[in-house]
DOGUSE-295530 format. One record per residue (C-alpha): residue in three letters; x, y, z. Coordinates in steps of 0.05 Angstrom, whole numbers, padded with zeros to 5 digits, always signed. Each point is the difference from the previous one (the first is absolute). Layout:
ALAXYZ...
***
This chain:
MET-00337-00054+00177ALA-00050+00028+00051LEU-00066-00029+00020LEU-00060+00045-00006PRO-00054-00039+00039ARG-00072+00020-00006GLY-00053-00022+00051ARG+00052-00024+00052GLY-00001+00037+00065LEU+00057-00035+00035ARG+00065+00037+00003THR+00065-00040+00002ALA+00014+00013+00073SER-00068-00022+00024TYR+00003-00060-00046LEU+00064-00023+00033THR-00034+00004+00068VAL-00058-00041-00025LEU+00048-00053-00026THR+00035-00006+00067ILE-00066-00006+00038ALA-00024-00051-00051ALA+00062-00042+00010LEU-00013-00004+00075ALA-00074-00015-00012VAL+00017-00057-00047LEU+00043-00034+00052GLY-00050+00011+00056ALA-00057-00028-00042CYS+00038-00063-00019GLY-00012-00055+00051SER+00047-00050-00033PRO+00076+00002+00010SER+00037+00029-00060ILE+00069-00010-00030GLY+00008+00075-00012THR-00031+00063-00027GLY-00003+00015-00074VAL-00012+00059-00046VAL-00041-00016-00063LEU+00042+00029-00056TRP-00046-00021-00057SER-00070-00021+00018PRO-00031-00055-00044ASP-00066+00036+00008GLU-00003+00072+00023THR-00074-00008+00018VAL+00017-00054+00050ILE+00064+00028+00030ARG+00037+00062-00020SER+00073+00004-00020GLY+00039+00029+00057SER-00043-00034+00053VAL+00032-00029+00062VAL-00019-00074+00011ALA+00015-00054+00051VAL+00035-00058-00034LEU-00028-00063+00032SER+00037-00053-00039GLN+00036-00015-00065SER+00001-00056-00050ASP+00063-00020-00038ILE-00042-00044-00046THR-00045+00056-00025ASP+00049+00056+00016THR-00053+00038+00037TYR-00015+00035+00066ARG-00064-00007+00039VAL-00016+00070+00027SER-00053+00034+00040ALA-00019+00073+00009GLU-00056+00040+00030GLU-00033+00013-00067LEU+00001-00075-00018ALA-00060-00041+00020GLU+00044-00062+00001PRO+00074-00016-00011LEU+00025+00009-00071GLU+00051-00041-00038ILE+00047+00045-00040ALA+00063-00012-00041ARG+00063+00012+00041TRP+00030+00047-00051ARG-00058+00048+00010VAL+00015+00009+00075GLU+00062+00027+00034LEU+00008-00037+00067HIS+00028+00033+00063ALA+00016-00033+00066GLU-00018+00063+00039GLU-00068+00034-00001SER+00031+00068+00004ALA+00044-00014-00061ALA-00060-00019-00041ALA-00038+00063+00021THR+00060+00043-00018ARG+00008-00034-00068ALA-00074+00009-00016ALA+00004+00073+00019ALA+00062+00012-00042TYR-00033-00038-00058ALA-00060+00046-00001ALA+00040+00063+00013ALA+00046-00013-00059LEU-00060-00002-00045ASP-00033+00063+00028GLY-00046-00040+00045ASN-00026-00046-00055ALA+00026-00071+00006SER-00046-00024-00056LEU+00041+00030-00057HIS+00017-00044-00059ALA+00038+00016-00064ARG+00003-00025-00071ALA+00061+00000-00045THR-00011+00042-00063ARG+00058-00031-00037SER+00033-00068-00004ALA+00065-00020+00034LEU-00007+00053+00054PRO+00051-00022+00053ILE-00014-00013+00073ARG+00066+00011+00037SER+00029-00023+00066GLU+00011+00072+00022PRO-00028+00068-00021ARG+00058+00014-00048ALA+00008-00013-00075VAL+00067-00037-00001THR+00025-00060-00038GLY-00014-00067+00031ASN-00056+00018+00049THR-00060-00021-00042VAL-00039-00056+00034TYR-00061-00003-00046ARG-00026+00032-00064LEU-00073+00019-00007ARG-00042-00015-00061GLU-00040+00056-00030ASN-00066+00007+00039GLU+00025-00046+00055GLN-00031+00020+00066ILE+00041+00008+00064LYS-00015+00020+00072LEU+00034+00062+00027ILE+00025-00011+00071GLY+00045+00060+00011ARG+00029+00063-00032GLN+00062+00043+00006PRO-00017+00067+00032GLU+00029+00042-00056ARG-00004-00001-00075THR+00061-00021-00040ASN+00025+00028-00066LEU+00021-00060-00041GLU+00031+00022-00066GLY-00050+00057-00005LEU-00061-00041+00022VAL-00027+00021+00068SER-00041-00045+00045TYR+00001-00040+00065TRP+00033-00066+00013TYR-00054-00048+00024GLU+00009-00063+00040ALA-00043-00053-00033MET-00017-00073-00003THR-00024-00044-00058GLU-00054-00053-00001THR+00055-00052+00005GLY+00027+00031+00064GLU+00061+00036-00029ARG+00017+00063+00038GLY+00043+00059-00017TRP+00001+00072-00024VAL-00029+00027-00065PHE+00006+00070-00029GLY-00069+00031-00005TYR+00006+00040-00064THR-00030-00054-00044LEU-00049-00026+00052GLN-00075+00012+00000VAL-00018+00005+00074PHE-00071-00012+00023ASP-00044-00022+00058PRO-00043-00061-00020THR-00046+00011+00059ASP-00019+00072-00014ASP-00001+00031-00069THR-00010+00070+00030VAL+00072-00001+00024VAL+00040+00042-00050VAL+00074-00014-00006ASP+00042+00056-00029THR+00054-00037-00038GLY+00037+00065-00016ARG+00012-00021-00072GLY-00034-00002-00068THR-00022-00063-00036ASP+00066-00006-00037PRO+00064+00004+00041LEU+00043+00017-00060ILE-00044+00060-00017ASP+00007+00022+00073LEU+00075-00009-00005LEU+00001+00041-00064LEU-00040+00057+00029GLN+00033+00003+00068ASN+00072+00009-00023VAL+00044+00047-00040TRP+00038-00036-00055ARG+00069+00022-00024PRO+00042-00018-00061VAL+00041-00063+00013TYR+00066+00038-00004TYR-00017+00032+00067LEU+00014-00065+00036ASP+00064-00010-00041MET+00025+00068+00021ILE-00018-00012+00073SER+00034-00068-00001SER+00064+00026-00033ARG-00002+00067+00036ALA+00015+00033-00067PHE-00053+00054-00010ASP-00014+00040-00062LEU-00038+00058+00029GLU-00027+00019-00068LEU-00038-00065-00001PHE-00010-00015+00074ARG-00050+00050+00026PRO-00062-00003+00045GLU-00044+00027-00055PHE+00014-00057-00048GLY-00045-00061+00004PHE-00069-00029-00011PHE-00049+00031+00050PRO-00070-00030+00010ARG-00055+00051+00015PRO-00059-00047+00015GLU-00042+00055+00029ASP+00001+00034-00069ASN+00003-00064-00042GLN+00068+00021-00026PHE+00071-00025-00007GLU+00053+00054-00007LEU+00064-00021-00036VAL+00060+00046+00006LEU+00066-00020-00033PRO+00063+00038-00020TYR-00021+00001-00073HIS-00076+00008+00004ALA-00060+00005+00046THR-00074-00016-00007ILE-00064-00014+00039PHE-00044-00060-00014GLU-00073+00012+00019TYR-00034-00067+00003GLU-00071-00024+00009ARG+00018-00063+00039ILE+00055-00050+00007ALA-00021-00066-00031PRO+00034-00069+00000ALA+00027-00022-00068GLY+00033-00066+00018SER+00045-00030+00052ARG+00030+00058+00039ARG-00017+00046-00058TYR-00046+00061+00001VAL-00023+00057-00045ALA-00018+00071+00021GLU-00063+00006-00041GLY-00007+00065-00038THR+00076+00005-00010SER+00056-00037-00038LEU+00030-00023+00066GLN+00011-00074+00012LEU+00030-00026+00065THR+00033-00067+00015PHE+00027-00024+00067GLN+00064-00040-00007ARG+00006-00006+00076ASN-00035+00037+00056ASP+00055+00051+00000GLU+00010+00005-00076LEU-00048+00030-00050SER+00004+00006-00076ILE-00042+00053-00035ARG-00013+00008-00074TYR-00030+00065-00028THR-00004+00044-00061LEU+00019+00074+00001ASP+00002+00047-00060GLY-00007-00059-00047ARG+00059-00038+00029GLN-00005-00063+00043TYR+00040-00008+00064ILE+00014-00058+00047LEU+00027+00017+00069ALA+00022-00043+00058LEU-00016+00027+00069GLN+00013-00021+00071ARG-00019+00019+00071VAL+00060+00034+00031PRO+00014-00002+00075GLY+00020+00063+00037ASN-00009+00074-00012ILE+00024+00023-00069GLN+00013+00071+00024GLU+00045-00026+00055TYR+00041-00040-00050VAL+00007+00064-00042GLU+00020+00043+00060ASN+00051-00052+00023GLU+00031-00002-00069ILE+00003+00076-00004GLU+00035+00001+00067ARG+00050-00053-00023ARG+00018+00042-00060ARG+00005+00063+00041ALA+00049-00034+00048ARG+00043-00025-00058TYR+00003+00070-00030GLN+00017+00031+00067ARG+00061-00046+00005LEU+00022+00025-00068LEU-00010+00072+00022ASP+00040-00013+00063GLN+00056-00030-00043GLY+00002+00063-00043PRO-00042+00035-00021ASP+00052+00026-00050PHE+00043-00049-00039GLY+00053+00011-00052SER+00043-00037-00051ASP+00053+00025-00049ALA-00028-00048-00053TYR-00075+00002+00014GLY-00016+00070+00024ALA-00036+00028+00062LEU-00061-00031+00031THR-00042+00035+00053LEU-00058-00034+00036LEU-00054+00048+00019GLU-00060-00002+00047ASN-00064-00034-00024GLN+00042-00051-00039GLN+00021+00049-00054PHE+00071+00003-00029SER+00047+00042-00042TRP+00055-00034-00041THR+00048+00036-00046GLY+00062-00024-00038TYR-00025-00071-00012GLN+00015+00000-00075ARG+00043-00063+00003LEU-00062-00038+00020VAL-00037+00022-00064PRO-00030-00038-00037THR+00018-00066+00035ALA-00035+00016+00066ILE-00030+00069-00008SER-00044+00024-00057PRO+00027+00056-00045ARG-00067+00036+00014ALA+00012+00001+00075SER+00005+00067+00035SER+00040+00012+00064THR-00059-00007+00049GLY-00051-00052+00017ARG-00029-00046+00053VAL+00031-00058+00039ASP-00043-00063-00001LEU+00014-00050+00057GLY-00051-00051-00024LEU+00051-00052-00021TYR+00021-00061+00041LEU+00061-00044+00003SER-00001-00074-00014PRO+00025-00043+00058ALA+00067-00010-00036LEU+00012+00075-00005ARG-00018+00017+00071GLN+00066-00027+00025GLU+00040+00053-00038TYR-00046+00060-00009HIS-00042+00043+00047GLY-00056+00015-00049ALA-00023+00019-00070LEU-00026+00064-00029SER-00020+00033-00065PHE+00014+00070-00025ARG-00059+00026-00041PHE+00029+00058-00039ASP-00046+00056-00022GLY-00007-00003-00076ALA+00019-00074-00006GLU-00044-00060-00007GLY+00011-00058+00047ALA+00050-00001+00057THR+00074-00010+00013SER+00007-00052+00054PHE+00057-00019+00046VAL+00014-00044+00059TYR+00040+00037+00052GLN+00050-00014+00055LEU+00013+00052+00055LEU+00074+00008+00010GLU+00041+00039+00051GLY+00001+00069-00031GLY-00044-00014-00059VAL-00044-00046-00041ARG+00011-00053-00054LEU-00053-00002-00055VAL-00004-00060-00046TRP-00044+00009-00062VAL-00056-00051-00011PRO-00029-00009-00070ALA-00076-00004-00003THR+00006-00071-00024ASN+00030-00020+00067ILE-00062+00024+00038ARG-00062-00044+00007ASP-00062+00021+00039ARG+00041+00057+00031VAL+00052-00048+00027VAL+00072+00007-00024GLN+00021-00070-00019SER+00074+00012-00018VAL+00050+00054-00021GLY+00037-00039-00054VAL+00072-00025-00006SER+00035+00067-00012PRO-00049+00052+00024LEU+00007+00075-00010THR+00022+00026+00068VAL+00000+00072+00025PHE+00038+00020+00063MET-00020+00067+00029SER+00029+00033+00061ALA-00040+00040+00050VAL+00018+00073-00010GLY+00038+00025+00060GLU+00027-00069+00019
***
């Protein structure tokens, strides 16, 4: 959030100098002894003394919980609640604090904020972690801003500053600025760029790419189906064109909407289309739409990381596995199960495999095809086997899958029925599996 002041000629650097000089002037003008020097964090009346002012603290009262303060701009000493003033023993420390206070808020120590939703947490540190909430703001509750982190933070897709703030009861802490309305009560010409729209969920919707929920499942399990996991699949907002583009493995469409309108708690409609959107959580979105007379419901999520990098890493993993098989062969033979040759580009030739028909290999299969290394082993199978693969024969539907073990001088293939594979992970091989031993030709 950046301040765009109008009608203020002071730059931050010169303002800090003025504050330091003012601090010294305050102490010189005060004829009475003081108990310290204070910085007014939240003025009770900005027309009498401004927030951020340096004051001499003359005395304090435990009965009324107040300080009696004086300053150059005050005609006479002022009694002010202690929670509104930060007391320092050293003059220089107060001047430094006042300068930092103003600098953090772009030279404007008068900034306030108002919560635009209920239960907005104030935290003990500028981090959203469990257990550090010290106060929860009511909707429209006003707070005084007394500091700000120098850089914006991305918090679950919402981007804003962390502000140091205090409440009217004296609670202090840090609040994330995305759902704050920031303003200057002393000057309505000061424009505060909040960097967000009026509805944070709409901003969240429009600022992110949304992927089918199975993307996170594949990333978590590291079991990728590259037919389904691609950068081009997802729900892509195009706010500059008032469009959402939806691209899935089975269909694609563009929704051209007039505006996004609320339709209930965390629910929205893209007016002018059949599209309805519901936020389950800030990182999970459900959409409902009609296409070609059929209604669809789709669960989407924000996915961390670069999708293309995941794809490239998986391709490299498969290439390395296939290279190990090539190095083991690439020609293999068996008196019972024929001759298998692994070729470049993950192609193969296999002749003499008739004993595997029709149990493992389709009668329609030819002698050539493609090797698919997109299968994975369950944890139980990793102890015995090096990997899993499928032979996709030209002319045959489906695939013939095996787990394999690299042996000295050859390879052991154990057939896996399709019923033993779930989400591309081989779960088991059965009690008496069909096993093929093939020797590397020339060994």
